[in-house]
C-alpha positions in Angstrom: 99.1 128.1 82.8 97.9 129.8 86.3 96.4 128.8 89.7 92.9 130.0 88.9 92.8 128.4 85.4 90.4 125.3 84.7 91.6 121.9 84.8 90.3 119.0 82.9 91.3 115.3 83.3 89.1 112.7 81.9 85.4 113.5 82.8 86.6 115.6 85.4 86.9 119.7 85.4 88.0 121.8 88.3 86.9 125.6 88.6 90.6 126.0 89.3 93.9 124.2 90.7 93.6 124.7 94.1 92.6 121.1 96.0 91.8 120.4 99.6 94.1 118.0 101.0 92.8 114.7 102.9 93.3 115.3 106.3 91.8 112.8 108.7 89.2 114.2 111.3 88.6 111.4 113.7 84.7 112.6 114.0 83.0 109.6 112.1 80.3 107.4 114.1 82.0 104.4 115.6 80.7 102.3 112.7 81.8 104.7 110.2 79.6 106.6 108.9 80.1 110.4 108.4 78.5 113.3 110.8 77.4 117.1 110.6 80.9 117.7 110.9 82.3 116.3 108.0 79.4 118.2 106.5 80.3 121.6 107.6 83.8 120.7 107.2 84.1 120.0 103.8 81.1 122.3 102.8 82.8 125.5 104.2 85.8 124.7 101.7 83.6 124.4 98.9 81.7 127.4 99.7 85.3 128.9 100.2 85.9 128.6 96.4 88.4 125.5 96.4 88.2 123.4 92.8 88.2 120.3 94.6 87.9 118.5 97.5 89.4 115.0 98.7 87.7 113.4 101.7 90.2 112.2 104.4 91.3 108.6 104.3 88.5 106.4 104.3 89.1 102.9 105.4 88.2 100.2 102.9 88.2 97.7 106.0 87.0 98.1 109.9 90.4 96.7 111.1 92.2 99.2 108.7 91.2 102.0 111.2 94.0 104.8 112.7 90.6 105.4 115.4 87.6 104.5 115.9 86.5 107.8 114.7 88.0 107.3 111.2 85.2 107.5 108.4 84.3 104.2 106.7 83.6 102.7 103.2 83.7 99.2 103.9 79.6 98.8 104.0 77.0 100.0 101.9 75.6 101.7 105.2 78.1 104.5 104.4 77.1 105.0 101.0 74.0 107.6 101.8 75.9 110.1 104.4 78.5 110.2 101.7 76.4 110.7 99.0 74.6 113.7 101.0 78.2 115.4 101.3 78.9 114.8 97.4 75.6 116.6 96.6 76.2 119.6 99.1 79.9 120.1 97.8 78.7 120.0 94.2 75.9 122.4 94.9 78.7 125.2 95.7 80.8 124.5 92.6 83.6 122.3 93.7 84.4 118.8 93.0 85.3 116.0 95.2 87.0 112.7 95.6 87.7 110.3 98.3 90.8 108.7 99.5 90.7 105.2 99.8 93.2 103.6 102.6 94.2 100.8 105.3 96.2 101.9 108.2 98.0 98.4 107.9 100.6 98.0 110.9 99.4 101.7 111.8 95.9 100.9 112.7 94.7 102.1 116.1 96.0 99.2 118.9 92.3 98.1 119.4 92.2 96.5 116.1 94.1 93.6 114.8 97.0 95.2 112.6 98.1 93.6 109.3 101.2 94.4 107.2 103.5 92.9 104.5 105.7 91.6 107.3 105.7 91.0 111.0 107.5 94.2 111.9 105.6 96.8 114.4 105.8 100.7 113.3 106.9 101.3 117.0 106.7 100.1 120.6 103.3 101.6 120.5 101.9 99.5 118.2 100.9 96.1 117.6 103.1 93.6 115.8 101.1 93.0 112.7 100.1 89.9 111.1 102.1 89.3 108.2 99.3 88.9 104.9 99.4 85.7 103.2 98.3 85.6 99.7 94.7 84.8 100.4 94.9 88.0 102.9 96.6 90.1 100.1 93.4 88.9 97.9 91.1 90.2 100.5 92.8 93.7 100.6 92.5 93.8 96.8 88.9 92.8 96.8 88.1 95.4 99.8 89.7 98.3 98.0 87.3 97.7 94.9 84.8 97.6 97.1 85.2 100.6 98.5 85.8 102.4 95.0 82.1 101.1 94.0 80.7 102.2 96.7 82.5 105.6 96.2 81.3 105.7 92.7 77.6 104.9 94.1 77.9 107.9 96.4 78.6 110.3 93.2 82.4 110.8 94.1 83.8 112.6 90.9 87.4 110.8 91.3 89.2 108.5 93.9 92.4 108.6 95.6 94.8 105.8 96.6 96.3 106.6 99.5 99.9 104.9 99.3 102.0 107.3 101.7 102.4 108.3 105.4 103.2 104.7 106.2 100.0 103.2 105.6 99.3 100.0 104.0 100.3 100.0 100.4 103.3 102.4 101.5 104.0 99.8 103.7 104.5 97.2 100.9 106.6 99.4 98.8 109.0 100.3 101.5 112.0 97.8 102.3 111.9 99.3 105.9 108.8 97.7 106.4 108.6 95.0 103.5 110.9 92.1 104.4 109.0 89.4 102.2 110.6 86.7 100.0 107.8 86.3 97.9 106.3 87.8 94.8 105.3 91.0 96.7 108.6 91.6 98.3 112.4 91.9 97.6 113.1 94.5 94.7 110.9 97.3 93.5 109.1 95.0 91.4 108.1 93.0 94.0 107.5 95.7 96.3 105.6 97.8 94.3 103.2 95.0 92.9 100.2 95.2 95.2 100.1 98.9 94.7 100.1 98.4 90.8 97.9 95.4 91.3 95.1 97.8 93.6 95.6 100.5 90.7 94.4 98.1 87.9 91.6 96.7 90.1 90.2 100.4 90.9 90.8 101.4 87.6 88.6 98.7 86.1 85.2 99.1 88.3 85.0 102.7 87.8 83.6 104.6 84.9 85.7 105.6 82.3 85.3 109.4 82.9 86.3 109.3 86.7 90.0 109.8 87.2 92.1 107.6 89.9 94.8 109.3 91.7 97.5 108.3 94.3 99.3 109.9 97.1 102.9 108.3 97.2 105.7 109.5 99.9 107.9 110.1 97.2 111.3 109.1 99.0 112.7 107.9 102.5 115.6 110.1 102.9 117.3 110.3 106.2 116.4 106.7 107.2 118.9 104.3 106.4 117.6 101.4 103.8 114.7 103.4 102.5 113.5 103.9 99.0 114.5 107.2 96.7 112.7 109.8 94.4 113.9 107.7 91.9 112.4 104.7 92.8 109.2 106.0 93.5 109.2 108.0 89.8 109.4 104.5 88.4 106.3 103.6 90.4 104.3 106.6 89.3 105.3 105.7 85.5 104.2 102.1 86.1 100.8 103.3 88.0 100.3 105.8 85.2 100.5 103.2 82.8 97.7 100.9 84.4 95.3 104.3 84.6 96.3 106.2 87.1 96.0 110.0 86.1 97.8 111.9 89.1 100.3 111.4 91.8 99.5 113.5 94.5 103.2 114.1 96.1 104.3 113.7 99.7 106.4 112.6 101.9 107.3 110.7 105.4 105.1 108.4 107.6 106.8 104.8 107.8 109.6 105.6 110.1 111.0 108.5 112.2 113.0 111.0 110.3 113.5 114.8 110.3 112.4 117.0 107.2 112.7 120.4 107.1 109.0 121.8 106.2 109.7 125.3 104.0 107.4 126.8 101.4 107.5 124.6 98.1 109.6 122.0 99.9 107.9 119.4 97.8 107.9 121.1 94.7 110.9 119.2 93.6 109.0 116.3 93.7 105.7 116.9 91.7 107.9 118.4 89.3 110.5 115.2 89.0 107.0 113.1 88.4 105.8 115.5 85.8 109.4 115.4 84.2 108.4 111.9 83.6 105.4 112.3 81.7 102.8 111.8 84.7 100.4 114.6 86.0 101.4 115.9 89.5 100.6 117.5 92.8 102.8 118.8 95.6 101.4 119.2 99.0 102.9 120.7 102.0 103.7 124.1 102.9 101.8 125.6 99.6 99.8 127.7 101.0 101.5 131.0 99.4 99.1 131.9 97.0 102.0 133.3 94.7 104.2 130.0 95.5 101.2 128.3 94.5 100.5 130.3 91.2 104.2 130.2 90.0 104.3 126.6 90.9 101.5 125.9 88.2 103.3 128.9 85.7 106.5 127.2 86.0 105.6 123.5 85.2 106.1 122.1 88.4 102.8 121.1 89.1 99.3 120.7 87.5 97.1 121.3 90.8 98.4 122.1 94.5 97.2 120.7 97.6 96.6 122.7 100.1 95.9 121.2 103.9 96.8 123.1 107.2 96.3 126.5 105.4 92.4 125.5 104.9 92.0 124.5 108.2 93.1 128.1 109.4 91.2 129.6 106.5 88.2 127.7 104.7 87.9 130.7 102.5 91.8 130.6 101.6 90.9 130.2 97.7 88.9 133.4 97.7 91.6 135.2 99.7 94.2 133.8 97.1 92.4 135.3 94.1 92.5 138.7 95.6 95.9 138.4 96.4 97.1 137.7 92.8 95.0 140.8 91.9 91.8 138.7 90.6 88.4 139.3 91.2 86.9 137.2 93.8 84.3 134.9 93.2 82.1 134.1 96.4 78.9 132.6 96.3 76.3 135.7 96.1 75.2 135.3 100.0 78.8 136.7 100.6 79.1 138.8 97.6 78.9 141.6 99.9 81.7 141.1 101.8 83.9 141.4 98.4 82.6 144.7 97.0 
């Protein structure tokens, strides 16, 4: 397999194995609806040849926002704008998913913070209210409602954000989860909310639409954090509950230094694939030869490009040429590739 081979999962087929990473734009209206910025931002990457786009972390609850400019999916009023975006991206050959999330204790201080335990992320954030069982049930319902709206808007898949120190990650990590009930303690308890949300979301989406999950795969460098072995185990449990791919990232729940070098997260996706679960690395993958080699060597099923696509919306078209292939631009741009 190579970077520009197609990829099929459930009823989803991508024209290549390049995925635009979800990256917050902080450009929505205060009610959470998207703007023309999002249409241009994501539309340009569809025109530029990516196989799939994941819309930035989209909040399932208004208090779960990182900023008042976060995109929302907590209200039916969000659906028409999102549907317009989906239709535009589809018109230019790309598929599109949406990342469902909640900032938890990392919410903007103007909102009420919640979390697994009453532990602030830092001095700059509020001490969150520790969710009781009724609050956890409300969160599960919020993810389900968000997934239903994503389906109504026409998204091809959804991704659950369980990374970067946001709510589901907060439950997974012993750094932020000091609970003593069934949602805390050992890994079995700490992973419970993530698994329940995955099951809930899978149950309300059509069978042909995949569910992905982003995980911060380790907390190396932070005393008391979890390990790659822990999250590989979580990945297996998620896969058993209908999650189709793990988007492999790191960091966000504590201050830790990590050396970012080309392909530095490839060992993480390789470990997930070795456990029998499809995987995709994100982070410094914007070298065409590296991305292609990762696919052909079996280290990844897809590659997720972030800042490389901010720098160049047509990264995928450039990668085709770099790999000696005939670029496949939209007909309006063909004269530039003769």
